[in-house]
C-alpha positions in Angstrom: 0.1 0.1 0.0 1.8 3.1 -1.3 -0.4 5.9 0.9 0.1 5.1 4.5 -2.6 7.6 5.6 -4.0 11.3 5.0 -5.4 13.8 6.6 -7.2 17.6 6.1 -4.9 20.1 5.2 -5.4 23.9 4.7 -3.4 26.6 2.1 -4.7 29.7 3.2 -8.4 29.0 3.6 -8.2 27.0 0.5 -9.2 23.1 2.0 -6.7 20.3 1.2 -5.3 16.7 1.9 -1.8 15.8 3.2 -0.8 12.5 2.0 1.8 10.1 3.4 3.5 7.7 1.3 6.5 5.9 2.4 8.9 8.9 1.1 6.8 11.6 0.5 4.6 14.2 1.9 2.2 15.3 0.2 0.6 18.9 0.2 -2.5 18.9 -2.7 -5.3 21.3 -2.7 -6.8 19.1 -6.0 -9.9 16.9 -4.9 -9.7 13.4 -5.7 -9.3 12.3 -9.0 -7.0 11.2 -11.9 -3.9 13.2 -11.2 -4.2 13.6 -7.9 -5.1 9.8 -7.2 -2.1 8.3 -9.4 0.6 11.1 -7.4 1.6 9.5 -4.7 2.3 6.1 -6.5 4.2 7.8 -9.1 6.3 9.7 -7.1 7.2 6.8 -5.2 7.8 4.6 -8.5 10.1 7.4 -9.5 12.1 7.2 -6.6 12.9 3.8 -6.9 14.1 4.8 -10.6 16.4 7.7 -9.4 18.0 5.4 -7.4 18.3 2.1 -8.8 18.5 3.1 -12.9 22.1 4.4 -13.4 23.6 3.6 -10.0 22.5 2.3 -6.5 22.1 5.8 -4.7 21.1 6.5 -1.5 17.5 6.8 -0.3 16.5 10.1 1.5 16.5 10.1 5.1 13.3 12.1 6.0 9.6 12.3 3.7 10.4 14.8 0.7 7.6 17.8 1.0 6.2 18.0 -2.1 3.0 20.3 -3.1 0.5 19.8 -6.1 -1.9 22.4 -6.3 -5.6 23.0 -8.1 -4.7 25.9 -9.3 -1.6 28.5 -11.1 -2.5 31.2 -8.5 -2.1 28.7 -5.6 1.4 27.7 -7.0 2.2 31.6 -7.3 1.3 32.2 -3.5 3.3 29.4 -2.3 6.1 30.2 -4.5 6.1 33.7 -3.0 5.8 32.2 0.3 8.9 30.1 0.1 11.2 32.4 -2.0 10.4 35.7 -1.2 12.8 38.6 -3.2 14.2 35.2 -5.0 10.3 34.3 -6.5 10.4 36.3 -9.6 12.1 34.0 -12.0 10.1 30.9 -10.8 7.2 33.0 -11.1 8.1 33.5 -14.7 8.0 30.0 -15.7 5.8 29.6 -18.5 4.0 26.2 -17.3 6.0 24.0 -14.7 6.9 23.4 -11.4 10.7 23.6 -9.7 12.0 21.9 -6.8 13.8 24.3 -4.1 16.1 22.9 -0.9 14.0 19.6 -1.1 10.8 20.8 -1.6 8.8 19.9 -5.2 6.1 22.3 -5.9 3.8 21.4 -9.4 0.6 22.7 -10.2 -2.1 20.8 -12.1 -0.9 21.5 -16.3 -3.9 20.1 -17.7 -3.1 16.9 -19.3 -2.3 14.3 -16.8 1.4 13.1 -18.7 2.5 16.6 -18.7 2.2 17.2 -14.6 3.8 13.8 -14.0 6.4 14.4 -16.8 7.4 18.0 -14.3 7.0 15.8 -11.4 9.8 13.3 -12.6 12.0 15.6 -13.8 11.9 18.2 -10.7 11.9 15.3 -8.3 15.4 14.1 -9.6 16.2 17.7 -8.6 14.7 17.2 -5.1 16.1 14.0 -4.5 19.6 15.2 -4.7 18.8 18.4 -2.9 18.2 16.6 0.1 20.1 13.9 -0.5 23.4 14.1 -2.2 26.6 15.5 -0.3 28.3 16.8 -3.4 26.6 19.3 -6.0 26.1 18.5 -9.4 27.3 20.6 -12.0 24.7 21.8 -14.5 25.3 19.1 -17.2 24.7 16.0 -15.2 22.1 17.1 -12.7 19.4 18.8 -15.6 20.5 15.5 -17.8 20.0 13.0 -14.9 16.3 15.0 -14.7 15.6 14.9 -18.3 16.6 11.3 -18.4 14.1 10.5 -16.0 10.9 11.6 -17.4 10.2 9.4 -19.9 7.5 6.7 -19.1 4.4 4.4 -20.2 1.5 2.9 -18.0 1.6 -0.2 -16.9 -0.2 -2.8 -18.8 -0.6 -4.4 -15.0 -1.6 -1.4 -13.8 -2.6 2.1 -15.9 -2.5 4.0 -13.0 1.4 3.3 -11.9 4.2 3.8 -14.4 7.1 1.9 -15.9 9.7 4.5 -16.3 11.7 4.0 -19.5 14.2 6.5 -20.2 14.1 6.7 -24.1 10.2 6.8 -24.5 10.2 10.6 -24.8 9.3 12.0 -27.9 9.3 15.8 -26.9 13.4 15.9 -26.1 13.9 13.4 -28.9 12.2 15.5 -32.1 14.0 18.6 -30.1 17.2 16.8 -31.0 16.5 15.6 -34.1 15.7 19.4 -35.2 19.0 20.7 -33.9 21.2 17.9 -35.3 19.6 18.0 -39.0 20.2 21.9 -38.7 23.5 21.8 -37.6 22.7 23.7 -34.9 24.0 21.4 -32.1 25.6 22.4 -28.9 29.8 21.2 -29.4 30.4 19.1 -26.1 32.7 21.3 -24.0 29.9 24.4 -24.3 27.5 21.9 -23.3 29.9 20.6 -20.2 30.3 24.3 -18.9 26.9 26.5 -20.2 23.4 26.2 -18.6 20.0 26.9 -20.1 20.2 30.5 -18.4 23.0 31.7 -19.9 21.9 29.8 -23.6 18.7 31.7 -23.2 20.5 35.2 -23.7 21.4 34.1 -26.6 18.8 32.5 -28.2 15.1 32.0 -26.8 15.2 28.1 -28.2 18.7 27.6 -27.0 17.7 26.2 -23.8 15.1 23.7 -25.4 17.9 22.0 -27.8 20.2 22.2 -24.6 18.2 20.2 -22.8 18.0 17.6 -25.5 21.1 16.9 -25.9 22.0 16.7 -22.4 19.4 14.1 -22.1 21.3 12.6 -25.3 24.6 12.6 -23.7 23.1 10.9 -20.7 22.2 7.8 -22.9 25.7 8.3 -24.7 27.6 7.6 -21.7 25.2 4.5 -20.5 25.2 3.0 -24.0 27.8 5.0 -26.7 30.9 3.8 -27.7 29.7 -0.4 -26.5 29.0 1.1 -22.6 32.7 2.0 -22.6 31.7 4.6 -20.0 28.6 3.4 -18.6 30.4 2.8 -15.0 32.5 6.6 -15.2 28.5 8.3 -14.8 27.8 6.1 -12.1 30.6 6.6 -10.2 30.1 10.4 -10.6 27.3 10.1 -9.1 27.5 7.3 -6.6 30.6 9.3 -5.2 28.8 13.0 -5.4 26.1 11.3 -3.3 28.3 9.7 -0.6 30.6 13.2 -0.4 33.5 11.7 -2.4 33.5 13.8 -6.2 35.8 16.4 -4.9 38.7 14.5 -3.7 38.5 12.2 -6.6 38.6 15.0 -8.7 41.8 16.5 -6.5 43.5 13.4 -6.2 43.2 13.2 -10.7 43.8 17.0 -11.4 45.0 18.5 -8.2 44.3 21.2 -5.6 43.0 23.8 -8.0 40.5 21.6 -10.4 38.7 20.3 -7.0 38.0 23.5 -5.7 36.3 24.7 -9.2 34.5 21.7 -8.9 33.4 22.6 -5.7 33.0 26.4 -5.6 31.4 26.8 -9.7 30.2 23.1 -10.3 32.7 23.5 -13.5 31.1 20.3 -15.6 33.9 19.8 -17.6 36.7 19.6 -14.8 34.1 16.9 -13.7 33.6 14.7 -17.0 37.5 14.9 -17.7 38.2 13.7 -14.1 35.6 10.8 -14.4 35.4 10.2 -18.1 37.8 11.4 -20.4 40.3 13.8 -20.2 40.3 13.5 -24.6 37.7 15.9 -25.0 37.5 16.3 -29.1 37.9 12.5 -28.8 34.7 12.0 -26.8 32.9 14.9 -28.4 33.2 13.2 -32.2 31.4 9.7 -30.5 29.1 12.0 -29.3 28.2 13.7 -32.5 28.5 10.2 -34.1 26.0 8.7 -31.5 23.4 12.0 -32.6 23.4 11.0 -36.4 22.9 7.7 -35.3 19.7 8.7 -33.5 18.9 10.6 -36.8 18.5 7.6 -38.8 15.5 6.5 -40.1 13.5 4.2 -37.7 14.7 5.7 -34.5 11.8 7.8 -33.7 9.4 4.3 -33.7 11.4 2.5 -31.5 11.5 5.8 -29.2 7.8 6.6 -29.3 7.8 2.5 -27.7 10.4 3.6 -25.5 13.0 1.3 -26.7 16.6 2.0 -27.0 17.9 2.5 -30.5 21.5 1.9 -29.9 20.8 -1.6 -27.7 17.7 -3.1 -30.1 17.8 -4.0 -33.5 
């Protein structure tokens, strides 16, 4: 039984419910219905996915504080309460949710899968904010978050998800567009930039960024016969346990370790764990992206199947 108990909860003067599961405290103003009923089980399965898909990662020691609102104005009010003067960028989010200091804050986007996808993505950030001892560079944090988005309904119980990282047509279509028009971001820039920095140059660049880092995590797991898969797992495991800074210092020196700790320099972590030959890996990654653009790949993506590992 995923729901342990529930009780009445008030947000301002709006009645709601506090639903407790083994790993989450879900506060919601939604009435009982398809989205509200599915969210507790979805969150629990998402957490299992986070902690088992790429590496054996620690589970949080306390329930994760999560909010699911029926309306955008309710979401706006909590955002202002939680973030105060820093709420501006979050309030300008056109459609979505966020995680901040271990809290996940969402609202009903309309289509159920849209809201669940946001919860899967932001839930990863929420999880590492509460559990990891070392920070992750932006490319790795956002890359794994996009990797965790894909799911399909379980054939045994359609109200529960089966997470399938390749099942993400939105990221795939954006990726294919970027690669097809030679607008892919070079690997070194991808490892050091952020969506916010790219937005200053081109309003569509952040979408291409998210699509590419989604593909980058797939590449690290499956590209070149899987030679980088253990490196990806080690990065996450060491960051969770607080060892990543020490590993960087052992392999690259104290200055590099300090840059990783203070600036979350993504190129440094990548170099320390994956390869110091960025030019070679960039070429391999470009070849991987070209394979993803081949005929028949979209069909596999739509089915949640790996275009690399399935014939």
